[in-house]
The first five atom37 places (N, CA, C, CB, O) and aatype in JSON, in Angstrom:
{
  "aatype": [12, 6, 10, 5, 3, 10, 9, 7, 18, 10, 19, 8, 1, 16, 3, 10, 11, 12, 16, 2, 18, 13, 16, 2, 1, 10, 11, 14, 18, 7, 19, 16, 14, 6, 5, 17, 15, 9, 9, 15, 9, 10, 15, 15, 6, 11, 7, 16, 16, 5, 11, 6, 10, 0, 6, 7, 9, 3, 11, 2, 5, 16, 16, 19, 19, 1, 12, 9, 5, 15, 12, 6, 1, 11, 7, 10, 19, 11, 11, 9, 18, 2, 6, 5, 3, 1, 1, 15, 8, 8, 10, 10, 10, 16, 6, 11, 7, 8, 6, 19, 11, 11, 0, 9, 10, 14, 19, 19, 12, 3, 0, 8, 5, 16, 19, 16, 11, 5, 10, 15, 3, 6, 6, 9, 5, 5, 10, 11, 10, 10, 10, 2, 11, 10, 13, 8, 15, 8, 18, 6, 15],
  "atom_mask": [
    [1, 1, 1, 1, 1],
    [1, 1, 1, 1, 1],
    [1, 1, 1, 1, 1],
    [1, 1, 1, 1, 1],
    [1, 1, 1, 1, 1],
    [1, 1, 1, 1, 1],
    [1, 1, 1, 1, 1],
    [1, 1, 1, 0, 1],
    [1, 1, 1, 1, 1],
    [1, 1, 1, 1, 1],
    [1, 1, 1, 1, 1],
    [1, 1, 1, 1, 1],
    [1, 1, 1, 1, 1],
    [1, 1, 1, 1, 1],
    [1, 1, 1, 1, 1],
    [1, 1, 1, 1, 1],
    [1, 1, 1, 1, 1],
    [1, 1, 1, 1, 1],
    [1, 1, 1, 1, 1],
    [1, 1, 1, 1, 1],
    [1, 1, 1, 1, 1],
    [1, 1, 1, 1, 1],
    [1, 1, 1, 1, 1],
    [1, 1, 1, 1, 1],
    [1, 1, 1, 1, 1],
    [1, 1, 1, 1, 1],
    [1, 1, 1, 1, 1],
    [1, 1, 1, 1, 1],
    [1, 1, 1, 1, 1],
    [1, 1, 1, 0, 1],
    [1, 1, 1, 1, 1],
    [1, 1, 1, 1, 1],
    [1, 1, 1, 1, 1],
    [1, 1, 1, 1, 1],
    [1, 1, 1, 1, 1],
    [1, 1, 1, 1, 1],
    [1, 1, 1, 1, 1],
    [1, 1, 1, 1, 1],
    [1, 1, 1, 1, 1],
    [1, 1, 1, 1, 1],
    [1, 1, 1, 1, 1],
    [1, 1, 1, 1, 1],
    [1, 1, 1, 1, 1],
    [1, 1, 1, 1, 1],
    [1, 1, 1, 1, 1],
    [1, 1, 1, 1, 1],
    [1, 1, 1, 0, 1],
    [1, 1, 1, 1, 1],
    [1, 1, 1, 1, 1],
    [1, 1, 1, 1, 1],
    [1, 1, 1, 1, 1],
    [1, 1, 1, 1, 1],
    [1, 1, 1, 1, 1],
    [1, 1, 1, 1, 1],
    [1, 1, 1, 1, 1],
    [1, 1, 1, 0, 1],
    [1, 1, 1, 1, 1],
    [1, 1, 1, 1, 1],
    [1, 1, 1, 1, 1],
    [1, 1, 1, 1, 1],
    [1, 1, 1, 1, 1],
    [1, 1, 1, 1, 1],
    [1, 1, 1, 1, 1],
    [1, 1, 1, 1, 1],
    [1, 1, 1, 1, 1],
    [1, 1, 1, 1, 1],
    [1, 1, 1, 1, 1],
    [1, 1, 1, 1, 1],
    [1, 1, 1, 1, 1],
    [1, 1, 1, 1, 1],
    [1, 1, 1, 1, 1],
    [1, 1, 1, 1, 1],
    [1, 1, 1, 1, 1],
    [1, 1, 1, 1, 1],
    [1, 1, 1, 0, 1],
    [1, 1, 1, 1, 1],
    [1, 1, 1, 1, 1],
    [1, 1, 1, 1, 1],
    [1, 1, 1, 1, 1],
    [1, 1, 1, 1, 1],
    [1, 1, 1, 1, 1],
    [1, 1, 1, 1, 1],
    [1, 1, 1, 1, 1],
    [1, 1, 1, 1, 1],
    [1, 1, 1, 1, 1],
    [1, 1, 1, 1, 1],
    [1, 1, 1, 1, 1],
    [1, 1, 1, 1, 1],
    [1, 1, 1, 1, 1],
    [1, 1, 1, 1, 1],
    [1, 1, 1, 1, 1],
    [1, 1, 1, 1, 1],
    [1, 1, 1, 1, 1],
    [1, 1, 1, 1, 1],
    [1, 1, 1, 1, 1],
    [1, 1, 1, 1, 1],
    [1, 1, 1, 0, 1],
    [1, 1, 1, 1, 1],
    [1, 1, 1, 1, 1],
    [1, 1, 1, 1, 1],
    [1, 1, 1, 1, 1],
    [1, 1, 1, 1, 1],
    [1, 1, 1, 1, 1],
    [1, 1, 1, 1, 1],
    [1, 1, 1, 1, 1],
    [1, 1, 1, 1, 1],
    [1, 1, 1, 1, 1],
    [1, 1, 1, 1, 1],
    [1, 1, 1, 1, 1],
    [1, 1, 1, 1, 1],
    [1, 1, 1, 1, 1],
    [1, 1, 1, 1, 1],
    [1, 1, 1, 1, 1],
    [1, 1, 1, 1, 1],
    [1, 1, 1, 1, 1],
    [1, 1, 1, 1, 1],
    [1, 1, 1, 1, 1],
    [1, 1, 1, 1, 1],
    [1, 1, 1, 1, 1],
    [1, 1, 1, 1, 1],
    [1, 1, 1, 1, 1],
    [1, 1, 1, 1, 1],
    [1, 1, 1, 1, 1],
    [1, 1, 1, 1, 1],
    [1, 1, 1, 1, 1],
    [1, 1, 1, 1, 1],
    [1, 1, 1, 1, 1],
    [1, 1, 1, 1, 1],
    [1, 1, 1, 1, 1],
    [1, 1, 1, 1, 1],
    [1, 1, 1, 1, 1],
    [1, 1, 1, 1, 1],
    [1, 1, 1, 1, 1],
    [1, 1, 1, 1, 1],
    [1, 1, 1, 1, 1],
    [1, 1, 1, 1, 1],
    [1, 1, 1, 1, 1],
    [1, 1, 1, 1, 1],
    [1, 1, 1, 1, 1],
    [1, 1, 1, 1, 1],
    [1, 1, 1, 1, 1]
  ],
  "atom_positions": [
    [[0.85, -1.18, 0.0], [0.0, 0.0, 0.0], [0.9, 1.24, 0.0], [-0.97, 0.0, 1.23], [1.86, 1.32, 0.77]],
    [[0.59, 2.18, -0.85], [1.34, 3.43, -0.97], [0.95, 4.4, 0.15], [1.11, 4.08, -2.35], [-0.17, 4.37, 0.66]],
    [[1.89, 5.23, 0.52], [1.64, 6.22, 1.57], [0.42, 7.08, 1.25], [2.87, 7.12, 1.76], [-0.39, 7.36, 2.13]],
    [[0.29, 7.5, -0.01], [-0.83, 8.35, -0.42], [-2.18, 7.63, -0.37], [-0.6, 8.88, -1.81], [-3.22, 8.25, -0.55]],
    [[-2.16, 6.33, -0.14], [-3.4, 5.56, -0.02], [-3.87, 5.45, 1.43], [-3.21, 4.17, -0.6], [-4.98, 4.99, 1.68]],
    [[-3.04, 5.87, 2.37], [-3.38, 5.75, 3.79], [-4.15, 6.98, 4.27], [-2.1, 5.57, 4.63], [-3.67, 8.11, 4.17]],
    [[-5.34, 6.74, 4.78], [-6.21, 7.83, 5.25], [-5.52, 8.64, 6.34], [-7.55, 7.27, 5.78], [-5.59, 9.87, 6.34]],
    [[-4.85, 7.95, 7.28], [-4.17, 8.66, 8.36], [-3.14, 9.65, 7.83], [0.0, 0.0, 0.0], [-3.04, 10.77, 8.32]],
    [[-2.38, 9.24, 6.82], [-1.39, 10.13, 6.22], [-2.07, 11.32, 5.56], [-0.54, 9.37, 5.19], [-1.64, 12.46, 5.74]],
    [[-3.12, 11.07, 4.8], [-3.82, 12.14, 4.1], [-4.45, 13.14, 5.08], [-4.9, 11.56, 3.19], [-4.38, 14.35, 4.86]],
    [[-5.04, 12.63, 6.15], [-5.64, 13.52, 7.16], [-4.56, 14.33, 7.85], [-6.45, 12.7, 8.2], [-4.71, 15.53, 8.04]],
    [[-3.47, 13.67, 8.24], [-2.37, 14.35, 8.93], [-1.74, 15.43, 8.04], [-1.29, 13.33, 9.37], [-1.51, 16.55, 8.49]],
    [[-1.48, 15.09, 6.8], [-0.88, 16.04, 5.85], [-1.78, 17.26, 5.66], [-0.61, 15.35, 4.49], [-1.31, 18.39, 5.64]],
    [[-3.07, 17.01, 5.53], [-4.03, 18.1, 5.37], [-4.13, 18.93, 6.64], [-5.41, 17.55, 4.99], [-4.17, 20.16, 6.57]],
    [[-4.15, 18.26, 7.79], [-4.21, 18.98, 9.07], [-3.0, 19.9, 9.23], [-4.28, 17.98, 10.24], [-3.16, 21.05, 9.62]],
    [[-1.81, 19.41, 8.93], [-0.61, 20.24, 9.04], [-0.69, 21.47, 8.16], [0.63, 19.43, 8.68], [-0.38, 22.58, 8.61]],
    [[-1.09, 21.28, 6.93], [-1.17, 22.41, 5.99], [-2.22, 23.43, 6.45], [-1.52, 21.91, 4.57], [-1.96, 24.64, 6.44]],
    [[-3.39, 22.94, 6.86], [-4.45, 23.85, 7.3], [-4.08, 24.55, 8.6], [-5.77, 23.08, 7.47], [-4.34, 25.74, 8.76]],
    [[-3.47, 23.82, 9.53], [-3.07, 24.41, 10.82], [-2.01, 25.48, 10.61], [-2.55, 23.32, 11.78], [-2.07, 26.54, 11.23]],
    [[-1.02, 25.22, 9.75], [0.0, 26.22, 9.46], [-0.6, 27.48, 8.84], [1.07, 25.63, 8.53], [-0.23, 28.59, 9.2]],
    [[-1.52, 27.29, 7.92], [-2.2, 28.42, 7.29], [-2.97, 29.23, 8.34], [-3.16, 27.94, 6.17], [-2.86, 30.46, 8.39]],
    [[-3.73, 28.54, 9.16], [-4.55, 29.2, 10.18], [-3.67, 29.89, 11.23], [-5.48, 28.19, 10.86], [-3.98, 30.99, 11.68]],
    [[-2.58, 29.24, 11.62], [-1.64, 29.82, 12.58], [-1.1, 31.15, 12.06], [-0.48, 28.84, 12.88], [-1.03, 32.14, 12.79]],
    [[-0.71, 31.16, 10.81], [-0.19, 32.39, 10.21], [-1.25, 33.49, 10.13], [0.35, 32.11, 8.82], [-0.94, 34.66, 10.32]],
    [[-2.47, 33.12, 9.87], [-3.55, 34.11, 9.8], [-3.87, 34.7, 11.18], [-4.82, 33.48, 9.19], [-4.25, 35.86, 11.27]],
    [[-3.72, 33.9, 12.24], [-4.04, 34.36, 13.6], [-2.87, 35.08, 14.28], [-4.46, 33.18, 14.44], [-3.06, 35.8, 15.26]],
    [[-1.66, 34.87, 13.77], [-0.46, 35.41, 14.41], [-0.55, 36.91, 14.73], [0.73, 35.16, 13.53], [-0.15, 37.3, 15.82]],
    [[-1.07, 37.76, 13.84], [-1.15, 39.19, 14.16], [-2.02, 39.5, 15.39], [-1.7, 39.95, 12.97], [-1.89, 40.57, 15.98]],
    [[-2.88, 38.57, 15.77], [-3.77, 38.78, 16.92], [-3.21, 38.17, 18.21], [-5.15, 38.17, 16.62], [-3.81, 38.29, 19.27]],
    [[-2.05, 37.52, 18.11], [-1.43, 36.91, 19.28], [-2.19, 35.72, 19.82], [0.0, 0.0, 0.0], [-2.15, 35.43, 21.01]],
    [[-2.91, 35.03, 18.93], [-3.75, 33.89, 19.31], [-3.37, 32.69, 18.45], [-5.27, 34.23, 19.16], [-3.12, 32.83, 17.26]],
    [[-3.33, 31.52, 19.06], [-3.06, 30.27, 18.34], [-4.39, 29.63, 17.93], [-2.21, 29.29, 19.21], [-5.44, 29.99, 18.47]],
    [[-4.37, 28.67, 17.0], [-5.6, 27.97, 16.66], [-6.24, 27.3, 17.88], [-5.32, 26.92, 15.6], [-7.47, 27.3, 18.0]],
    [[-5.43, 26.73, 18.79], [-6.0, 26.09, 19.98], [-6.67, 27.14, 20.88], [-4.9, 25.33, 20.77], [-7.73, 26.89, 21.44]],
    [[-6.04, 28.31, 21.01], [-6.65, 29.37, 21.81], [-7.93, 29.87, 21.15], [-5.65, 30.54, 22.0], [-8.88, 30.23, 21.84]],
    [[-7.96, 29.89, 19.81], [-9.2, 30.26, 19.13], [-10.31, 29.26, 19.49], [-8.98, 30.3, 17.59], [-11.46, 29.66, 19.7]],
    [[-9.97, 27.98, 19.57], [-10.97, 26.98, 19.95], [-11.53, 27.29, 21.34], [-10.35, 25.56, 19.94], [-12.74, 27.2, 21.56]],
    [[-10.66, 27.67, 22.26], [-11.11, 28.01, 23.61], [-11.97, 29.25, 23.59], [-9.9, 28.22, 24.54], [-13.02, 29.29, 24.23]],
    [[-11.55, 30.27, 22.86], [-12.34, 31.5, 22.75], [-13.72, 31.19, 22.21], [-11.64, 32.54, 21.85], [-14.73, 31.69, 22.7]],
    [[-13.76, 30.36, 21.19], [-15.04, 29.99, 20.56], [-15.96, 29.3, 21.56], [-14.79, 29.08, 19.35], [-17.15, 29.62, 21.63]],
    [[-15.43, 28.36, 22.33], [-16.25, 27.63, 23.3], [-16.68, 28.55, 24.44], [-15.47, 26.43, 23.86], [-17.82, 28.47, 24.9]],
    [[-15.79, 29.41, 24.89], [-16.1, 30.28, 26.03], [-16.94, 31.49, 25.65], [-14.83, 30.74, 26.69], [-17.31, 32.27, 26.52]],
    [[-17.23, 31.67, 24.39], [-17.96, 32.87, 23.97], [-19.41, 32.88, 24.46], [-17.94, 32.98, 22.47], [-20.05, 33.93, 24.47]],
    [[-19.92, 31.72, 24.88], [-21.24, 31.73, 25.49], [-21.09, 32.32, 26.89], [-21.88, 30.28, 25.53], [-20.02, 32.2, 27.49]],
    [[-22.1, 32.92, 27.39], [-22.02, 33.62, 28.67], [-22.25, 32.7, 29.87], [-23.02, 34.74, 28.7], [-22.22, 33.17, 31.01]],
    [[-22.47, 31.41, 29.65], [-22.85, 30.53, 30.76], [-21.69, 30.09, 31.65], [-23.52, 29.31, 30.21], [-21.92, 29.65, 32.77]],
    [[-20.48, 30.21, 31.18], [-19.34, 29.72, 31.97], [-19.14, 28.24, 31.72], [0.0, 0.0, 0.0], [-20.1, 27.48, 31.61]],
    [[-17.9, 27.84, 31.62], [-17.54, 26.47, 31.31], [-16.48, 26.01, 32.3], [-17.03, 26.34, 29.84], [-15.57, 26.78, 32.64]],
    [[-16.57, 24.79, 32.75], [-15.53, 24.26, 33.64], [-14.33, 23.83, 32.81], [-16.07, 23.06, 34.49], [-14.43, 23.66, 31.6]],
    [[-13.18, 23.66, 33.48], [-12.0, 23.2, 32.77], [-12.23, 21.81, 32.19], [-10.79, 23.19, 33.69], [-11.75, 21.5, 31.09]],
    [[-12.95, 20.97, 32.92], [-13.23, 19.62, 32.43], [-14.07, 19.68, 31.15], [-13.95, 18.78, 33.52], [-13.77, 18.99, 30.18]],
    [[-15.12, 20.5, 31.15], [-15.96, 20.65, 29.96], [-15.16, 21.2, 28.79], [-17.16, 21.57, 30.26], [-15.32, 20.77, 27.65]],
    [[-14.29, 22.16, 29.09], [-13.47, 22.75, 28.05], [-12.51, 21.71, 27.47], [-12.68, 23.96, 28.6], [-12.35, 21.62, 26.25]],
    [[-11.87, 20.93, 28.34], [-10.95, 19.88, 27.88], [-11.67, 18.91, 26.95], [-10.34, 19.12, 29.09], [-11.13, 18.51, 25.92]],
    [[-12.88, 18.52, 27.32], [-13.66, 17.62, 26.47], [-14.03, 18.31, 25.16], [-14.94, 17.15, 27.2], [-14.01, 17.68, 24.1]],
    [[-14.37, 19.59, 25.23], [-14.79, 20.33, 24.04], [-13.7, 20.49, 23.0], [0.0, 0.0, 0.0], [-13.98, 20.51, 21.8]],
    [[-12.45, 20.61, 23.45], [-11.34, 20.77, 22.5], [-10.5, 19.51, 22.38], [-10.46, 21.94, 22.91], [-9.47, 19.51, 21.7]],
    [[-10.92, 18.44, 23.05], [-10.26, 17.14, 22.98], [-8.79, 17.21, 23.4], [-10.37, 16.57, 21.57], [-7.9, 16.74, 22.71]],
    [[-8.58, 17.84, 24.58], [-7.24, 17.93, 25.17], [-7.33, 17.46, 26.61], [-6.67, 19.39, 25.09], [-8.41, 17.49, 27.21]],
    [[-6.19, 17.01, 27.18], [-6.22, 16.6, 28.58], [-6.26, 17.85, 29.46], [-5.0, 15.71, 28.93], [-5.9, 18.95, 29.03]],
    [[-6.72, 17.66, 30.69], [-6.93, 18.81, 31.58], [-5.63, 19.54, 31.92], [-7.6, 18.35, 32.85], [-5.64, 20.75, 32.11]],
    [[-4.52, 18.82, 32.01], [-3.24, 19.45, 32.31], [-2.87, 20.44, 31.2], [-2.12, 18.39, 32.47], [-2.42, 21.55, 31.48]],
    [[-3.05, 20.04, 29.97], [-2.78, 20.93, 28.83], [-3.7, 22.13, 28.87], [-2.94, 20.17, 27.5], [-3.27, 23.26, 28.62]],
    [[-4.97, 21.9, 29.18], [-5.94, 22.99, 29.22], [-5.57, 23.99, 30.32], [-7.36, 22.44, 29.45], [-5.71, 25.19, 30.13]],
    [[-5.11, 23.51, 31.47], [-4.7, 24.39, 32.56], [-3.61, 25.35, 32.07], [-4.19, 23.57, 33.78], [-3.68, 26.56, 32.31]],
    [[-2.61, 24.81, 31.38], [-1.52, 25.66, 30.86], [-2.05, 26.66, 29.84], [-0.43, 24.78, 30.22], [-1.64, 27.83, 29.84]],
    [[-2.94, 26.22, 28.98], [-3.5, 27.11, 27.96], [-4.31, 28.24, 28.62], [-4.39, 26.32, 26.98], [-4.21, 29.4, 28.21]],
    [[-5.1, 27.89, 29.62], [-5.91, 28.89, 30.32], [-5.0, 29.88, 31.04], [-6.87, 28.21, 31.32], [-5.27, 31.09, 31.02]],
    [[-3.95, 29.4, 31.68], [-3.03, 30.3, 32.37], [-2.43, 31.31, 31.4], [-1.92, 29.51, 33.07], [-2.31, 32.49, 31.71]],
    [[-2.04, 30.85, 30.23], [-1.49, 31.74, 29.2], [-2.53, 32.77, 28.77], [-1.02, 30.92, 27.99], [-2.22, 33.95, 28.6]],
    [[-3.76, 32.32, 28.58], [-4.82, 33.22, 28.14], [-5.22, 34.19, 29.25], [-6.04, 32.43, 27.69], [-5.64, 35.32, 28.96]],
    [[-5.1, 33.77, 30.51], [-5.35, 34.69, 31.63], [-4.29, 35.8, 31.64], [-5.34, 33.92, 32.99], [-4.62, 36.97, 31.85]],
    [[-3.03, 35.43, 31.42], [-1.96, 36.43, 31.38], [-2.19, 37.44, 30.27], [-0.6, 35.76, 31.2], [-1.83, 38.61, 30.4]],
    [[-2.78, 36.99, 29.17], [-3.09, 37.89, 28.05], [-4.36, 38.71, 28.3], [-3.24, 37.09, 26.75], [-4.69, 39.61, 27.53]],
    [[-5.07, 38.39, 29.38], [-6.29, 39.11, 29.71], [-7.5, 38.68, 28.9], [0.0, 0.0, 0.0], [-8.45, 39.44, 28.77]],
    [[-7.47, 37.46, 28.36], [-8.56, 36.98, 27.51], [-9.6, 36.16, 28.27], [-8.0, 36.15, 26.38], [-10.76, 36.09, 27.87]],
    [[-9.16, 35.53, 29.37], [-10.01, 34.6, 30.11], [-9.95, 34.94, 31.59], [-9.57, 33.13, 29.87], [-8.93, 35.38, 32.11]],
    [[-11.09, 34.73, 32.26], [-11.11, 34.89, 33.72], [-11.8, 33.69, 34.34], [-11.84, 36.21, 34.13], [-12.59, 33.0, 33.7]],
    [[-11.47, 33.45, 35.62], [-12.07, 32.35, 36.37], [-13.02, 32.93, 37.4], [-10.99, 31.47, 37.06], [-12.74, 33.94, 38.04]],
    [[-14.17, 32.27, 37.54], [-15.13, 32.63, 38.58], [-15.42, 31.35, 39.36], [-16.46, 33.25, 37.97], [-15.78, 30.33, 38.78]],
    [[-15.26, 31.42, 40.68], [-15.46, 30.21, 41.49], [-16.9, 29.74, 41.43], [-15.05, 30.46, 42.93], [-17.84, 30.54, 41.43]],
    [[-17.04, 28.43, 41.39], [-18.33, 27.77, 41.34], [-18.94, 27.82, 42.75], [-18.19, 26.29, 40.84], [-18.36, 27.31, 43.7]],
    [[-20.09, 28.43, 42.86], [-20.75, 28.56, 44.17], [-21.17, 27.2, 44.75], [-21.97, 29.46, 44.05], [-21.18, 27.03, 45.97]],
    [[-21.51, 26.25, 43.88], [-21.93, 24.93, 44.34], [-20.75, 24.04, 44.73], [-22.75, 24.25, 43.27], [-20.89, 23.15, 45.56]],
    [[-19.59, 24.28, 44.11], [-18.42, 23.45, 44.37], [-17.2, 24.35, 44.37], [-18.29, 22.31, 43.29], [-16.65, 24.67, 43.32]],
    [[-16.76, 24.76, 45.54], [-15.66, 25.72, 45.68], [-14.33, 25.17, 45.16], [-15.5, 26.12, 47.14], [-13.37, 25.92, 45.0]],
    [[-14.26, 23.86, 44.89], [-13.03, 23.29, 44.35], [-12.89, 23.57, 42.85], [-12.99, 21.79, 44.6], [-11.8, 23.43, 42.3]],
    [[-13.97, 23.95, 42.21], [-13.91, 24.2, 40.76], [-14.33, 25.63, 40.47], [-14.82, 23.2, 40.0], [-14.81, 26.35, 41.34]],
    [[-14.13, 26.02, 39.25], [-14.51, 27.36, 38.83], [-14.97, 27.32, 37.38], [-13.32, 28.36, 39.01], [-14.7, 26.38, 36.64]],
    [[-15.66, 28.37, 37.01], [-16.14, 28.52, 35.64], [-15.19, 29.45, 34.89], [-17.6, 29.06, 35.6], [-14.65, 30.39, 35.48]],
    [[-15.0, 29.19, 33.63], [-14.16, 30.01, 32.78], [-15.04, 30.86, 31.89], [-13.19, 29.13, 31.94], [-16.02, 30.38, 31.31]],
    [[-14.7, 32.11, 31.8], [-15.44, 33.05, 30.96], [-14.45, 33.91, 30.18], [-16.37, 33.94, 31.82], [-13.31, 34.1, 30.6]],
    [[-14.89, 34.41, 29.04], [-14.09, 35.38, 28.32], [-14.19, 36.73, 29.03], [-14.54, 35.5, 26.85], [-15.24, 37.09, 29.55]],
    [[-13.1, 37.46, 29.04], [-13.11, 38.83, 29.54], [-13.65, 39.73, 28.43], [-11.68, 39.28, 30.0], [-13.93, 39.27, 27.32]],
    [[-13.79, 40.99, 28.73], [-14.2, 41.95, 27.69], [-13.18, 41.94, 26.55], [-14.35, 43.38, 28.29], [-13.55, 41.96, 25.38]],
    [[-11.89, 41.9, 26.91], [-10.84, 41.83, 25.9], [-10.98, 40.54, 25.08], [-9.44, 41.89, 26.56], [-10.79, 40.56, 23.86]],
    [[-11.31, 39.43, 25.73], [-11.51, 38.17, 25.02], [-12.63, 38.26, 24.01], [0.0, 0.0, 0.0], [-12.52, 37.75, 22.9]],
    [[-13.72, 38.93, 24.39], [-14.83, 39.12, 23.45], [-14.42, 40.03, 22.29], [-16.06, 39.72, 24.18], [-14.82, 39.8, 21.15]],
    [[-13.61, 41.05, 22.57], [-13.12, 41.94, 21.52], [-12.23, 41.19, 20.55], [-12.36, 43.14, 22.12], [-12.33, 41.37, 19.33]],
    [[-11.35, 40.34, 21.08], [-10.47, 39.54, 20.22], [-11.31, 38.6, 19.36], [-9.45, 38.74, 21.07], [-11.03, 38.43, 18.17]],
    [[-12.33, 37.98, 19.96], [-13.19, 37.08, 19.18], [-13.85, 37.84, 18.04], [-14.27, 36.43, 20.08], [-13.9, 37.35, 16.91]],
    [[-14.35, 39.02, 18.33], [-15.01, 39.83, 17.3], [-14.03, 40.19, 16.18], [-15.61, 41.12, 17.93], [-14.39, 40.18, 15.0]],
    [[-12.79, 40.51, 16.55], [-11.78, 40.86, 15.55], [-11.35, 39.66, 14.72], [-10.57, 41.47, 16.23], [-11.1, 39.78, 13.52]],
    [[-11.28, 38.5, 15.36], [-10.77, 37.31, 14.69], [-11.83, 36.59, 13.86], [-10.2, 36.35, 15.7], [-11.5, 35.92, 12.89]],
    [[-13.08, 36.71, 14.22], [-14.14, 35.96, 13.54], [-14.1, 36.12, 12.01], [-15.5, 36.39, 14.06], [-14.22, 35.13, 11.3]],
    [[-13.93, 37.34, 11.47], [-13.83, 37.45, 10.0], [-12.62, 36.7, 9.44], [-13.76, 38.92, 9.59], [-12.68, 36.17, 8.33]],
    [[-11.51, 36.66, 10.18], [-10.32, 35.94, 9.75], [-10.61, 34.44, 9.72], [-9.12, 36.24, 10.68], [-10.21, 33.74, 8.79]],
    [[-11.31, 33.96, 10.74], [-11.68, 32.54, 10.81], [-12.59, 32.18, 9.63], [-12.38, 32.22, 12.17], [-12.4, 31.16, 8.97]],
    [[-13.58, 33.03, 9.38], [-14.52, 32.76, 8.29], [-13.79, 32.78, 6.94], [-15.67, 33.8, 8.29], [-14.04, 31.93, 6.08]],
    [[-12.89, 33.75, 6.76], [-12.12, 33.83, 5.52], [-11.22, 32.6, 5.36], [-11.28, 35.12, 5.49], [-11.12, 32.05, 4.26]],
    [[-10.57, 32.18, 6.44], [-9.71, 30.99, 6.38], [-10.54, 29.76, 6.0], [-9.0, 30.76, 7.74], [-10.12, 28.94, 5.18]],
    [[-11.73, 29.64, 6.6], [-12.61, 28.51, 6.27], [-12.97, 28.53, 4.79], [-13.9, 28.54, 7.14], [-12.92, 27.51, 4.11]],
    [[-13.34, 29.72, 4.3], [-13.7, 29.84, 2.87], [-12.52, 29.48, 1.98], [-14.18, 31.27, 2.55], [-12.68, 28.82, 0.95]],
    [[-11.33, 29.92, 2.37], [-10.13, 29.66, 1.57], [-9.82, 28.17, 1.48], [-8.93, 30.4, 2.15], [-9.56, 27.64, 0.4]],
    [[-9.84, 27.48, 2.62], [-9.46, 26.06, 2.6], [-10.54, 25.16, 2.01], [-9.12, 25.6, 4.01], [-10.26, 24.02, 1.65]],
    [[-11.77, 25.65, 1.92], [-12.85, 24.82, 1.37], [-13.31, 25.29, -0.01], [-14.03, 24.81, 2.32], [-14.31, 24.79, -0.52]],
    [[-12.6, 26.24, -0.6], [-13.08, 26.83, -1.87], [-13.16, 25.82, -3.02], [-12.17, 27.96, -2.27], [-13.89, 26.05, -3.98]],
    [[-12.42, 24.72, -2.94], [-12.46, 23.71, -4.0], [-13.61, 22.71, -3.81], [-11.14, 22.97, -4.05], [-13.82, 21.83, -4.65]],
    [[-14.35, 22.86, -2.71], [-15.41, 21.91, -2.39], [-16.79, 22.55, -2.54], [-15.24, 21.36, -0.97], [-16.97, 23.74, -2.24]],
    [[-17.75, 21.76, -3.0], [-19.14, 22.23, -3.04], [-19.71, 22.15, -1.62], [-20.0, 21.37, -4.05], [-19.11, 21.52, -0.75]],
    [[-20.85, 22.79, -1.4], [-21.51, 22.7, -0.09], [-21.8, 21.25, 0.27], [-22.82, 23.52, -0.08], [-21.65, 20.84, 1.42]],
    [[-22.23, 20.47, -0.72], [-22.52, 19.05, -0.48], [-21.24, 18.3, -0.09], [-23.16, 18.41, -1.74], [-21.27, 17.47, 0.81]],
    [[-20.14, 18.58, -0.76], [-18.87, 17.92, -0.43], [-18.4, 18.31, 0.96], [-17.81, 18.28, -1.47], [-17.85, 17.47, 1.68]],
    [[-18.6, 19.56, 1.34], [-18.23, 19.99, 2.7], [-19.02, 19.22, 3.74], [-18.46, 21.51, 2.87], [-18.45, 18.76, 4.73]],
    [[-20.32, 19.07, 3.53], [-21.15, 18.32, 4.47], [-20.72, 16.86, 4.52], [-22.64, 18.42, 4.08], [-20.65, 16.27, 5.6]],
    [[-20.43, 16.29, 3.39], [-19.98, 14.88, 3.32], [-18.64, 14.72, 4.03], [-19.86, 14.41, 1.84], [-18.44, 13.76, 4.77]],
    [[-17.72, 15.66, 3.81], [-16.41, 15.59, 4.46], [-16.56, 15.68, 5.98], [-15.49, 16.72, 3.96], [-15.91, 14.92, 6.71]],
    [[-17.4, 16.59, 6.45], [-17.63, 16.7, 7.9], [-18.2, 15.4, 8.45], [-18.59, 17.87, 8.21], [-17.78, 14.94, 9.51]],
    [[-19.13, 14.81, 7.75], [-19.71, 13.54, 8.17], [-18.64, 12.45, 8.25], [-20.84, 13.12, 7.21], [-18.57, 11.72, 9.23]],
    [[-17.83, 12.35, 7.22], [-16.8, 11.31, 7.17], [-15.73, 11.53, 8.24], [-16.17, 11.27, 5.8], [-15.3, 10.57, 8.88]],
    [[-15.29, 12.77, 8.43], [-14.27, 13.05, 9.45], [-14.81, 12.76, 10.85], [-13.79, 14.5, 9.36], [-14.08, 12.23, 11.69]],
    [[-16.06, 13.09, 11.1], [-16.66, 12.77, 12.4], [-16.78, 11.26, 12.59], [-18.03, 13.43, 12.53], [-16.59, 10.76, 13.7]],
    [[-17.1, 10.53, 11.53], [-17.14, 9.06, 11.62], [-15.77, 8.51, 11.98], [-17.63, 8.45, 10.29], [-15.66, 7.64, 12.84]],
    [[-14.73, 9.02, 11.33], [-13.37, 8.57, 11.66], [-13.01, 8.91, 13.09], [-12.36, 9.2, 10.7], [-12.43, 8.08, 13.8]],
    [[-13.35, 10.11, 13.52], [-13.03, 10.54, 14.88], [-13.71, 9.66, 15.92], [-13.45, 12.0, 15.09], [-13.11, 9.32, 16.94]],
    [[-14.95, 9.29, 15.67], [-15.72, 8.52, 16.64], [-15.58, 7.01, 16.46], [-17.17, 8.9, 16.54], [-16.26, 6.24, 17.13]],
    [[-14.69, 6.59, 15.54], [-14.43, 5.16, 15.39], [-13.83, 4.62, 16.67], [-13.48, 4.89, 14.19], [-13.12, 5.33, 17.38]],
    [[-14.12, 3.38, 16.97], [-13.64, 2.78, 18.2], [-12.31, 2.07, 17.98], [-14.67, 1.81, 18.75], [-12.26, 0.95, 17.49]],
    [[-11.26, 2.76, 18.35], [-9.93, 2.17, 18.34], [-9.12, 2.85, 19.44], [-9.23, 2.32, 16.93], [-9.38, 4.0, 19.79]],
    [[-8.17, 2.15, 19.97], [-7.36, 2.67, 21.07], [-6.21, 3.48, 20.5], [-6.83, 1.53, 21.97], [-5.65, 3.15, 19.45]],
    [[-5.86, 4.54, 21.23], [-4.71, 5.34, 20.79], [-3.46, 4.88, 21.48], [-4.95, 6.83, 21.07], [-2.38, 5.44, 21.24]]
  ]
}
C-alpha cells in the first residue's frame, strides 16, 4: 500500500497544511488555533468548567490548565469560582476576550472559505460527516 493511499497520512498532511495556514492568519492577533478553539467555546455567557473545556477541544486537563493560564496572562479569560463546588470554577471570556473574538471571527470565516473553496456545499457536508465518523471510530490510541 502506498503512503498516499493511507487515510491517516492524508488527514495528517491536510491537518498540518491547514493548521500552518490558520496559525499564520491568527499570528497578528497573538492567538493560536487552539486558543481560538477556547475563545469559541467560552464565547457563550454561561461559563464552562475546565473539564468541559478539555472535552470540548479534545485535550487533557493538564494541557488545558496551561493554555488557560497563558490566556489569563493575556487578559482573555477569567475564572469565577463555582458557588456549588468551591473546588472548581467557571471560565469566561473577559471583555478583551470578546473583543479579540469579534476581531478574529472574520479571519476565521475567511480561512474557512479559503481552505474549502475547492469543495461544493454538499462535499463539505460529506467531508464533515466522514471526518466525524473517523473521529468517533472505536480504536485505542
